[in-house]
All heavy atoms as an XYZ file, in Angstrom:
716
protein
N     101.212    207.430    -57.746
C     102.653    207.510    -57.900
C     103.086    206.331    -58.764
O     102.658    205.217    -58.554
C     103.310    207.474    -56.510
C     104.761    207.730    -56.530
S     105.693    207.850    -54.967
C     104.558    207.806    -53.663
N     103.913    206.590    -59.717
C     104.426    205.551    -60.609
C     105.399    204.641    -59.850
O     105.993    205.042    -58.865
C     105.156    206.182    -61.810
C     104.288    207.092    -62.623
C     103.424    206.318    -63.557
C     102.694    207.281    -64.461
N     101.515    206.745    -64.998
N     105.533    203.415    -60.336
C     106.383    202.430    -59.653
C     107.819    202.908    -59.522
O     108.462    202.715    -58.473
C     106.348    201.098    -60.392
C     107.117    200.027    -59.682
C     107.044    198.675    -60.383
O     106.146    198.462    -61.200
O     107.920    197.838    -60.086
N     108.370    203.561    -60.563
C     109.759    204.000    -60.463
C     109.934    205.083    -59.408
O     110.980    205.186    -58.778
C     110.278    204.479    -61.828
C     109.718    205.775    -62.293
N     108.469    205.887    -62.867
C     110.227    207.036    -62.265
C     108.240    207.128    -63.174
N     109.282    207.860    -62.807
N     108.898    205.892    -59.197
C     108.966    206.913    -58.150
C     108.936    206.279    -56.763
O     109.608    206.712    -55.850
C     107.816    207.907    -58.284
C     107.737    208.642    -59.600
C     108.889    209.552    -59.813
N     108.689    210.730    -59.000
C     109.584    211.693    -58.865
N     110.728    211.617    -59.491
N     109.354    212.724    -58.131
N     108.121    205.229    -56.617
C     108.069    204.500    -55.359
C     109.433    203.902    -55.043
O     109.952    204.020    -53.934
C     106.980    203.401    -55.383
C     107.074    202.511    -54.162
C     105.601    204.004    -55.503
N     110.039    203.262    -56.051
C     111.348    202.668    -55.861
C     112.416    203.710    -55.522
O     113.248    203.491    -54.632
C     111.775    201.894    -57.120
C     110.924    200.673    -57.369
O     110.292    200.137    -56.457
N     110.862    200.235    -58.599
N     112.372    204.853    -56.210
C     113.329    205.919    -55.913
C     113.154    206.443    -54.494
O     114.124    206.630    -53.761
C     113.156    207.057    -56.913
C     114.153    208.178    -56.733
C     114.011    209.287    -57.763
O     113.006    209.314    -58.498
O     114.925    210.122    -57.800
N     111.918    206.628    -54.070
C     111.639    207.103    -52.731
C     112.119    206.111    -51.679
O     112.745    206.486    -50.689
C     110.133    207.398    -52.553
C     109.721    208.037    -51.238
C     110.472    209.322    -50.966
C     108.221    208.295    -51.245
N     111.862    204.841    -51.890
C     112.289    203.816    -50.938
C     113.822    203.753    -50.873
O     114.388    203.659    -49.778
C     111.696    202.432    -51.307
C     110.192    202.475    -51.048
C     112.366    201.315    -50.526
C     109.440    201.255    -51.552
N     114.491    203.853    -52.025
C     115.960    203.835    -52.038
C     116.533    205.010    -51.259
O     117.570    204.873    -50.600
C     116.475    203.873    -53.486
C     116.291    202.569    -54.224
C     116.705    202.702    -55.679
O     117.367    203.688    -56.061
O     116.344    201.793    -56.457
N     115.905    206.163    -51.344
C     116.385    207.331    -50.622
C     115.984    207.309    -49.133
O     116.749    207.761    -48.280
C     115.827    208.612    -51.261
C     116.345    208.924    -52.660
C     115.507    210.010    -53.321
C     117.806    209.347    -52.601
N     114.788    206.771    -48.859
C     114.313    206.705    -47.473
C     115.127    205.737    -46.614
O     115.410    206.018    -45.439
C     112.856    206.263    -47.434
C     111.778    207.308    -47.389
C     110.418    206.655    -47.482
C     111.888    208.180    -46.179
N     115.487    204.608    -47.182
C     116.102    203.533    -46.412
C     117.346    203.984    -45.625
O     117.409    203.845    -44.412
C     116.383    202.336    -47.301
C     116.826    201.130    -46.546
N     118.086    200.607    -46.702
C     116.201    200.387    -45.612
C     118.195    199.558    -45.890
N     117.074    199.413    -45.231
N     118.374    204.539    -46.304
C     119.565    204.941    -45.543
C     119.310    206.110    -44.581
O     119.884    206.172    -43.502
C     120.591    205.337    -46.615
C     119.832    205.493    -47.869
C     118.551    204.735    -47.741
N     118.412    207.013    -44.981
C     118.116    208.162    -44.096
C     117.381    207.714    -42.849
O     117.624    208.218    -41.756
C     117.303    209.198    -44.883
N     116.451    206.788    -43.015
C     115.653    206.321    -41.887
C     116.493    205.518    -40.912
O     116.238    205.469    -39.707
C     114.479    205.487    -42.414
C     113.399    205.197    -41.421
C     113.243    205.715    -40.153
C     112.301    204.313    -41.595
N     112.127    205.214    -39.561
C     111.516    204.341    -40.430
C     111.903    203.495    -42.631
C     110.377    203.577    -40.282
C     110.747    202.757    -42.486
C     109.988    202.792    -41.311
N     117.544    204.862    -41.407
C     118.455    204.105    -40.535
C     119.074    205.009    -39.466
O     119.368    204.580    -38.367
C     119.564    203.433    -41.340
C     119.153    202.169    -42.018
C     120.367    201.554    -42.698
C     120.040    200.223    -43.324
N     121.231    199.657    -43.983
N     119.291    206.267    -39.814
C     119.879    207.240    -38.885
C     118.920    207.585    -37.743
O     119.358    207.995    -36.687
C     120.299    208.502    -39.618
C     121.369    208.268    -40.660
C     121.610    209.459    -41.534
O     121.087    210.569    -41.238
O     122.332    209.322    -42.535
N     117.625    207.450    -37.997
C     116.593    207.744    -37.010
C     115.700    206.530    -36.810
O     114.477    206.618    -36.854
C     115.719    208.931    -37.450
C     116.456    210.248    -37.336
O     117.004    210.514    -36.259
O     116.461    211.028    -38.311
N     116.324    205.382    -36.584
C     115.569    204.135    -36.526
C     114.620    204.042    -35.323
O     113.774    203.150    -35.266
C     116.498    202.930    -36.561
S     117.701    202.907    -35.211
N     114.737    204.967    -34.384
C     113.830    204.977    -33.249
C     112.454    205.559    -33.595
O     111.498    205.394    -32.834
C     114.439    205.743    -32.061
C     114.797    207.174    -32.420
O     115.355    207.378    -33.525
O     114.538    208.066    -31.601
N     112.348    206.217    -34.753
C     111.084    206.801    -35.200
C     110.306    205.801    -36.051
O     110.929    205.044    -36.809
C     111.331    208.069    -36.031
C     112.092    209.201    -35.371
C     112.321    210.324    -36.373
C     111.338    209.716    -34.153
N     108.978    205.832    -35.966
C     108.210    205.020    -36.902
C     108.135    205.771    -38.234
O     108.547    206.934    -38.331
C     106.827    204.639    -36.353
C     105.912    205.818    -36.194
O     105.812    206.677    -37.059
N     105.188    205.855    -35.074
N     107.588    205.153    -39.262
C     107.627    205.737    -40.595
C     106.909    207.095    -40.669
O     107.442    208.056    -41.222
C     107.001    204.778    -41.618
C     106.956    205.288    -43.070
C     108.354    205.592    -43.571
C     106.265    204.267    -43.959
N     105.749    207.206    -40.085
C     105.000    208.456    -40.108
C     105.754    209.547    -39.373
O     105.832    210.694    -39.848
C     103.586    208.273    -39.527
C     102.786    207.262    -40.348
C     102.838    209.617    -39.464
C     102.614    207.626    -41.822
N     106.355    209.222    -38.239
C     107.137    210.211    -37.495
C     108.336    210.681    -38.334
O     108.666    211.860    -38.341
C     107.621    209.633    -36.177
C     106.547    209.403    -35.163
C     107.046    208.626    -33.942
O     108.014    207.844    -34.063
O     106.446    208.828    -32.859
N     108.960    209.740    -39.038
C     110.127    210.095    -39.855
C     109.705    210.973    -41.032
O     110.374    211.975    -41.336
C     110.861    208.847    -40.353
C     112.116    209.175    -41.088
C     113.186    209.786    -40.460
C     112.223    208.898    -42.444
C     114.325    210.115    -41.140
C     113.379    209.216    -43.136
C     114.433    209.811    -42.490
N     108.608    210.647    -41.690
C     108.129    211.474    -42.799
C     107.742    212.847    -42.288
O     108.000    213.856    -42.962
C     106.980    210.770    -43.541
C     107.531    209.543    -44.266
C     106.278    211.709    -44.514
C     106.517    208.679    -44.946
N     107.132    212.913    -41.098
C     106.799    214.226    -40.510
C     108.071    215.025    -40.255
O     108.117    216.230    -40.488
C     106.010    214.040    -39.206
C     105.615    215.346    -38.546
C     104.670    216.165    -39.397
O     103.597    215.694    -39.760
N     105.063    217.371    -39.742
N     109.124    214.362    -39.790
C     110.404    215.032    -39.557
C     110.960    215.581    -40.857
O     111.432    216.739    -40.900
C     111.392    214.049    -38.923
C     112.767    214.645    -38.692
C     113.724    213.645    -38.107
C     115.090    214.284    -37.926
N     116.057    213.401    -37.348
N     110.901    214.792    -41.929
C     111.366    215.250    -43.230
C     110.564    216.446    -43.719
O     111.119    217.413    -44.253
C     111.308    214.130    -44.256
C     112.234    212.934    -44.049
C     111.943    211.856    -45.072
C     113.692    213.368    -44.136
N     109.248    216.370    -43.538
C     108.369    217.479    -43.956
C     108.725    218.758    -43.211
O     108.791    219.827    -43.801
C     106.912    217.105    -43.737
N     108.971    218.643    -41.925
C     109.336    219.805    -41.111
C     110.678    220.374    -41.555
O     110.840    221.590    -41.669
C     109.378    219.413    -39.620
O     108.091    218.913    -39.246
C     109.730    220.611    -38.754
N     111.645    219.485    -41.809
C     112.984    219.922    -42.261
C     112.917    220.718    -43.536
O     113.663    221.674    -43.716
C     113.886    218.693    -42.496
C     114.423    218.053    -41.254
C     115.261    216.831    -41.593
O     115.556    216.555    -42.764
O     115.625    216.111    -40.636
N     112.040    220.317    -44.456
C     112.001    221.011    -45.752
C     111.049    222.193    -45.735
O     110.860    222.849    -46.764
C     111.692    220.039    -46.883
S     110.024    219.375    -46.915
N     110.427    222.466    -44.614
C     109.589    223.645    -44.479
C     108.123    223.437    -44.876
O     107.366    224.383    -44.934
N     107.728    222.197    -45.103
C     106.339    221.911    -45.463
C     105.463    222.046    -44.230
O     105.771    221.512    -43.179
C     106.238    220.485    -46.040
C     104.847    220.119    -46.448
C     104.313    220.590    -47.646
C     104.038    219.342    -45.653
C     103.034    220.273    -48.029
C     102.751    219.003    -46.023
C     102.255    219.474    -47.214
O     100.975    219.160    -47.592
N     104.342    222.765    -44.365
C     103.473    223.005    -43.219
C     102.042    222.538    -43.436
O     101.212    222.667    -42.546
C     103.468    224.495    -42.889
C     104.824    224.988    -42.451
C     104.840    226.466    -42.153
O     103.858    227.168    -42.398
N     105.953    226.961    -41.662
N     101.747    221.991    -44.590
C     100.387    221.544    -44.873
C     100.109    220.176    -44.283
O     100.930    219.595    -43.559
N      98.938    219.633    -44.585
C      98.584    218.296    -44.109
C      99.535    217.251    -44.688
O      99.895    217.318    -45.859
C      97.160    218.072    -44.628
C      96.658    219.406    -45.048
C      97.858    220.260    -45.336
N      99.935    216.312    -43.873
C     100.891    215.286    -44.293
C     100.377    214.483    -45.495
O     101.162    214.077    -46.343
C     101.184    214.341    -43.105
C     102.493    213.575    -43.157
C     103.676    214.495    -43.362
C     102.665    212.758    -41.904
N      99.070    214.296    -45.571
C      98.495    213.558    -46.700
C      98.637    214.253    -48.042
O      98.479    213.639    -49.082
N      98.946    215.548    -48.029
C      99.107    216.310    -49.262
C     100.589    216.531    -49.609
O     100.894    217.186    -50.607
C      98.407    217.646    -49.146
C      96.898    217.510    -49.030
C      96.191    218.833    -48.842
O      96.818    219.903    -49.034
O      94.990    218.808    -48.496
N     101.494    215.980    -48.819
C     102.909    216.080    -49.095
C     103.246    215.265    -50.328
O     102.936    214.069    -50.396
C     103.714    215.578    -47.885
C     105.224    215.595    -47.973
C     105.740    217.020    -48.084
C     105.834    214.926    -46.763
N     103.824    215.902    -51.319
C     104.086    215.196    -52.593
C     105.337    214.328    -52.512
O     106.256    214.608    -51.712
C     104.236    216.197    -53.743
O     105.438    216.899    -53.644
N     105.357    213.305    -53.338
C     106.541    212.456    -53.409
C     107.738    213.238    -53.919
O     108.867    213.021    -53.505
C     106.275    211.227    -54.272
C     105.788    211.566    -55.670
O     104.968    212.487    -55.801
O     106.227    210.909    -56.637
N     107.502    214.210    -54.821
C     108.599    215.046    -55.315
C     109.264    215.809    -54.198
O     110.497    215.935    -54.156
C     108.098    216.028    -56.376
C     107.758    215.360    -57.697
O     108.383    214.329    -57.999
O     106.885    215.883    -58.381
N     108.464    216.342    -53.276
C     109.022    217.081    -52.148
C     109.926    216.175    -51.326
O     111.057    216.562    -50.971
C     107.899    217.650    -51.265
O     107.071    218.503    -52.045
C     108.446    218.435    -50.084
N     109.445    214.995    -51.025
C     110.258    214.041    -50.238
C     111.511    213.635    -50.980
O     112.622    213.606    -50.409
C     109.442    212.800    -49.891
C     108.398    212.977    -48.817
C     107.565    211.712    -48.683
C     109.045    213.301    -47.475
N     111.377    213.317    -52.265
C     112.536    212.854    -53.048
C     113.605    213.942    -53.116
O     114.782    213.691    -52.853
C     112.088    212.393    -54.446
C     111.328    211.078    -54.333
C     113.282    212.257    -55.398
C     110.621    210.630    -55.595
N     113.212    215.171    -53.492
C     114.208    216.234    -53.599
C     114.805    216.589    -52.246
O     115.988    216.893    -52.145
C     113.637    217.468    -54.306
C     113.655    217.266    -55.804
C     112.498    217.020    -56.506
C     114.855    217.304    -56.505
C     112.525    216.817    -57.884
C     114.903    217.101    -57.870
C     113.737    216.861    -58.549
O     113.769    216.663    -59.889
N     113.994    216.556    -51.203
C     114.560    216.855    -49.881
C     115.555    215.767    -49.472
O     116.641    216.092    -48.960
C     113.450    216.964    -48.823
C     114.003    217.214    -47.466
N     114.689    218.377    -47.156
C     114.033    216.466    -46.331
C     115.091    218.321    -45.910
N     114.706    217.184    -45.379
N     115.224    214.521    -49.712
C     116.159    213.441    -49.360
C     117.438    213.529    -50.187
O     118.529    213.231    -49.685
C     115.488    212.087    -49.536
C     114.475    211.721    -48.446
C     113.594    210.568    -48.884
C     115.185    211.403    -47.131
N     117.321    213.928    -51.449
C     118.511    214.076    -52.297
C     119.391    215.229    -51.823
O     120.618    215.149    -51.876
C     118.120    214.306    -53.748
C     117.640    213.087    -54.458
C     117.332    213.389    -55.901
C     116.933    212.145    -56.645
N     116.668    212.415    -58.079
N     118.768    216.289    -51.335
C     119.502    217.491    -50.946
C     119.841    217.533    -49.465
O     120.620    218.373    -49.024
C     118.686    218.729    -51.314
C     118.394    218.894    -52.792
S     119.872    219.018    -53.801
C     120.539    220.584    -53.277
N     119.290    216.612    -48.701
C     119.501    216.606    -47.268
C     120.978    216.419    -46.957
O     121.651    215.541    -47.451
C     118.709    215.432    -46.676
C     118.582    215.443    -45.200
C     117.659    214.319    -44.791
N     117.322    214.412    -43.393
C     117.300    213.388    -42.586
N     117.573    212.180    -43.033
N     117.001    213.557    -41.324
N     121.487    217.293    -46.133
C     122.900    217.200    -45.724
C     123.858    217.880    -46.692
O     125.069    217.851    -46.480
N     123.333    218.516    -47.747
C     124.213    219.247    -48.666
C     124.175    220.719    -48.317
O     123.319    221.177    -47.569
C     123.778    219.077    -50.130
O     122.471    219.608    -50.307
C     123.803    217.622    -50.563
N     125.098    221.452    -48.877
C     125.138    222.887    -48.666
C     123.892    223.539    -49.235
O     123.369    223.088    -50.268
C     126.393    223.444    -49.358
C     126.614    224.918    -49.118
O     126.180    225.417    -48.056
O     127.218    225.570    -50.001
N     123.424    224.583    -48.598
C     122.179    225.217    -49.049
C     122.307    225.862    -50.429
O     121.320    226.152    -51.071
C     121.698    226.260    -48.045
O     122.657    227.298    -47.940
N     123.535    226.071    -50.894
C     123.741    226.648    -52.225
C     124.035    225.587    -53.273
O     124.319    225.917    -54.417
C     124.900    227.660    -52.201
O     126.096    226.982    -51.786
C     124.601    228.818    -51.256
N     123.974    224.316    -52.888
C     124.246    223.226    -53.838
C     123.182    223.183    -54.920
O     122.032    223.586    -54.721
C     124.280    221.882    -53.105
N     123.601    222.721    -56.094
C     122.674    222.642    -57.231
C     121.645    221.541    -57.007
O     121.965    220.480    -56.460
C     123.465    222.377    -58.507
C     124.416    223.525    -58.837
C     125.589    223.075    -59.667
O     125.799    221.860    -59.793
O     126.289    223.943    -60.183
N     120.441    221.787    -57.437
C     119.352    220.808    -57.312
C     119.543    219.734    -58.343
O     119.711    220.032    -59.537
C     117.992    221.503    -57.466
C     117.797    222.543    -56.370
C     116.852    220.491    -57.478
C     116.585    223.411    -56.550
N     119.472    218.440    -57.938
C     119.602    217.360    -58.921
C     118.503    217.496    -59.985
O     117.371    217.815    -59.708
C     119.365    216.092    -58.095
C     119.648    216.491    -56.694
C     119.298    217.941    -56.595
N     118.867    217.238    -61.227
C     117.937    217.377    -62.326
C     118.023    218.733    -63.004
O     117.720    218.857    -64.174
N     118.457    219.741    -62.277
C     118.637    221.071    -62.855
C     120.095    221.326    -63.221
O     120.390    222.208    -64.006
C     118.143    222.156    -61.907
C     116.665    222.139    -61.544
C     116.331    223.275    -60.601
C     115.805    222.205    -62.780
N     120.986    220.544    -62.642
C     122.408    220.749    -62.866
C     122.788    220.639    -64.330
O     123.632    221.365    -64.818
C     123.227    219.739    -62.027
C     124.704    219.971    -62.093
C     125.431    219.033    -61.174
C     126.914    219.305    -61.200
N     127.634    218.486    -60.253
N     122.115    219.750    -65.063
C     122.432    219.570    -66.475
C     122.158    220.819    -67.294
O     122.754    221.033    -68.335
C     121.664    218.377    -67.045
C     120.154    218.560    -67.030
C     119.461    217.356    -67.618
C     117.959    217.445    -67.515
N     117.328    218.621    -67.984
N     121.257    221.660    -66.822
C     120.903    222.894    -67.528
C     121.608    224.118    -66.968
O     121.367    225.233    -67.405
C     119.387    223.135    -67.433
C     118.593    222.038    -68.118
O     119.067    221.515    -69.128
O     117.513    221.701    -67.617
N     122.489    223.914    -66.005
C     123.135    225.032    -65.319
C     124.198    225.677    -66.183
O     124.980    225.025    -66.845
C     123.780    224.525    -64.011
C     124.480    225.597    -63.237
C     123.759    226.525    -62.497
C     125.866    225.712    -63.267
C     124.405    227.529    -61.805
C     126.515    226.715    -62.554
C     125.771    227.609    -61.839
O     126.403    228.608    -61.142
N     124.213    226.997    -66.225
C     125.224    227.780    -66.913
C     125.764    228.818    -65.933
O     125.001    229.471    -65.224
C     124.619    228.521    -68.127
C     124.198    227.642    -69.253
C     125.363    227.070    -70.048
O     126.491    227.562    -69.913
O     125.123    226.130    -70.798
N     127.086    228.975    -65.890
C     127.689    229.991    -65.033
C     127.359    231.390    -65.522
O     127.224    232.322    -64.742
C     129.212    229.815    -64.988
C     129.634    228.619    -64.172
O     128.934    228.301    -63.191
O     130.639    227.996    -64.529
N     127.247    231.528    -66.819
C     127.079    232.840    -67.442
C     125.664    232.983    -67.994
O     125.224    232.168    -68.795
C     128.131    232.973    -68.556
C     128.018    234.261    -69.318
O     127.626    235.286    -68.733
O     128.330    234.251    -70.528
N     124.942    234.026    -67.585
C     123.574    234.247    -68.044
C     123.511    234.433    -69.550
O     122.610    233.929    -70.219
C     122.976    235.452    -67.326
C     121.560    235.735    -67.756
C     120.513    234.933    -67.344
C     121.283    236.803    -68.602
C     119.218    235.188    -67.753
C     119.981    237.065    -69.017
C     118.961    236.246    -68.571
N     124.478    235.151    -70.103
C     124.484    235.409    -71.561
C     124.590    234.079    -72.325
O     123.862    233.874    -73.295
C     125.649    236.341    -71.920
C     125.703    236.690    -73.378
C     126.869    237.636    -73.652
C     126.987    237.962    -75.130
N     128.144    238.828    -75.384
N     125.467    233.195    -71.888
C     125.625    231.908    -72.545
C     124.330    231.097    -72.429
O     123.881    230.488    -73.395
C     126.781    231.107    -71.899
O     127.959    231.887    -71.999
C     126.979    229.778    -72.573
N     123.699    231.129    -71.268
C     122.445    230.407    -71.074
C     121.376    230.945    -72.002
O     120.609    230.180    -72.608
C     121.998    230.521    -69.612
N     121.300    232.246    -72.158
C     120.299    232.876    -73.012
C     120.548    232.522    -74.499
O     119.610    232.147    -75.202
C     120.346    234.391    -72.817
C     119.233    235.200    -73.441
C     117.884    234.774    -72.865
C     119.433    236.674    -73.158
N     121.791    232.568    -74.913
C     122.124    232.223    -76.297
C     121.866    230.743    -76.573
O     121.368    230.382    -77.643
C     123.585    232.580    -76.604
C     123.895    234.071    -76.637
C     125.394    234.290    -76.775
C     123.137    234.771    -77.755
N     122.150    229.900    -75.614
C     121.881    228.464    -75.785
C     120.360    228.220    -75.858
O     119.907    227.421    -76.649
C     122.502    227.663    -74.645
C     122.312    226.167    -74.811
C     123.223    225.339    -73.944
N     124.538    225.299    -74.550
C     125.684    225.575    -73.929
N     125.708    225.846    -72.650
N     126.828    225.558    -74.561
N     119.593    228.888    -75.014
C     118.149    228.728    -75.002
C     117.532    229.205    -76.331
O     116.524    228.627    -76.785
C     117.529    229.503    -73.841
N     118.115    230.205    -76.949
C     117.610    230.735    -78.218
C     118.127    229.934    -79.424
O     117.771    230.214    -80.558
C     117.977    232.190    -78.362
C     117.226    233.051    -77.395
C     117.489    234.492    -77.606
N     116.689    235.308    -76.683
C     116.839    236.597    -76.536
N     117.738    237.241    -77.224
N     116.082    237.248    -75.686
N     118.995    228.976    -79.175
C     119.508    228.139    -80.253
C     120.696    228.699    -80.997
O     121.129    228.127    -81.979
N     121.244    229.823    -80.539
C     122.403    230.406    -81.172
C     123.630    229.546    -80.916
O     124.432    229.300    -81.826
C     122.650    231.867    -80.681
C     123.920    232.434    -81.241
C     121.450    232.743    -81.025
N     123.753    229.058    -79.700
C     124.842    228.161    -79.324
C     124.282    226.745    -79.308
O     123.303    226.459    -78.653
C     125.429    228.498    -77.935
C     126.027    229.915    -77.950
C     126.471    227.473    -77.528
C     126.520    230.366    -76.583
N     124.907    225.879    -80.075
C     124.462    224.465    -80.131
C     125.377    223.628    -79.243
O     126.557    223.925    -79.102
C     124.513    223.922    -81.558
C     123.776    224.760    -82.573
C     122.351    224.388    -82.601
C     121.679    225.113    -83.763
N     120.359    225.536    -83.520
N     124.838    222.564    -78.655
C     125.661    221.658    -77.819
C     126.434    220.701    -78.696
O     126.144    220.327    -79.737
C     124.772    220.848    -76.883
C     124.242    221.726    -75.770
O     124.907    222.674    -75.375
O     123.137    221.404    -75.260
């Protein structure tokens, strides 16, 4: 994991873990894994899964995923034309 990813994960973990300060770190990560539907071995849980879950935790299930919002288009036709280069930004 790159250093910036470690820093991002720690920044997101810190306030969330404060809410469940009675859990140790592994228990808290297991709780996060369960919340996001991950069922594999904890050692194979990716940092991306944790980061996106922590970013989206507590938001509406239809909320836009961070990082994808910049590419979001309300209209499929507009999105298709932009992707083909017909519409320029």
